[in-house]
C-alpha positions in Angstrom: 168.8 88.7 18.3 169.7 90.6 14.8 167.3 91.0 11.9 168.2 88.9 8.9 169.6 90.8 6.0 167.9 90.5 2.5 170.2 89.1 -0.1 169.9 90.2 -3.8 169.6 86.9 -5.7 167.6 87.5 -8.8 167.4 89.8 -11.8 164.6 89.4 -14.2 164.5 91.5 -17.3 161.6 92.2 -19.5 163.0 92.2 -23.0 161.4 94.0 -26.0 163.5 91.8 -28.3 164.0 88.4 -26.8 166.5 86.9 -29.1 168.8 90.0 -29.1 168.7 90.0 -25.3 169.6 86.4 -25.2 172.5 86.9 -27.8 173.7 89.7 -25.6 174.1 87.8 -22.4 175.4 84.8 -24.4 178.1 86.9 -25.8 179.1 87.7 -22.1 179.5 84.0 -21.6 175.9 83.2 -19.8 174.8 80.0 -20.9 171.2 80.9 -21.4 168.7 78.5 -22.7 166.5 79.5 -25.7 163.2 80.1 -24.0 160.9 78.2 -26.7 157.8 80.1 -27.2 154.6 78.7 -25.8 151.4 78.6 -28.0 150.5 81.9 -26.6 153.8 83.7 -27.5 155.2 83.6 -24.1 158.9 83.2 -23.8 161.0 82.8 -20.7 164.7 82.0 -20.1 166.2 81.2 -16.7 169.9 80.6 -15.7 171.6 80.3 -12.2 174.9 81.7 -12.5 177.9 80.1 -10.5 177.6 82.3 -7.6 173.9 81.2 -7.3 172.4 84.6 -8.7 169.5 84.0 -10.9 169.0 85.7 -14.2 165.6 85.4 -15.9 164.6 87.0 -19.1 160.9 87.4 -20.0 159.3 88.6 -23.3 156.7 91.3 -23.2 153.9 88.8 -23.5 154.9 87.2 -20.4 155.3 90.2 -18.5 151.8 91.3 -19.4 150.5 88.4 -17.5 152.0 89.1 -14.1 152.8 93.1 -14.1 149.8 95.3 -14.6 152.2 98.2 -15.8 153.0 96.3 -19.0 149.3 96.0 -20.0 149.2 99.7 -20.7 150.8 101.4 -23.9 153.5 103.1 -21.8 154.7 99.6 -20.4 156.3 99.2 -16.9 159.7 98.8 -15.3 162.2 96.7 -17.4 163.8 94.9 -14.7 162.4 93.2 -11.5 164.9 92.6 -8.6 164.6 89.5 -6.1 165.6 89.4 -2.6 165.8 86.4 -0.4 165.5 85.9 3.3 166.0 83.1 5.4 162.3 82.4 6.3 158.9 83.8 5.1 158.5 85.5 8.4 161.9 87.4 8.1 
């Protein structure tokens, strides 16, 4: 039995300028939604590309809710990579 291989299937970008980041990816031909702001200022846009790869864009406010590194003045990483496996056990 062989070990299952992880598949890179997601890129999540934390954007300091959410609207400019959306505009950049749209200029490349990505049909990204607007990511309307919630009452607490959180913005998130997600699009699944033709090959199944998921591109997500978050603003700083959202990143601060799930990534402790963004709660400091220095901030954390600017991108998160997602890998999938066939099962949770794998």
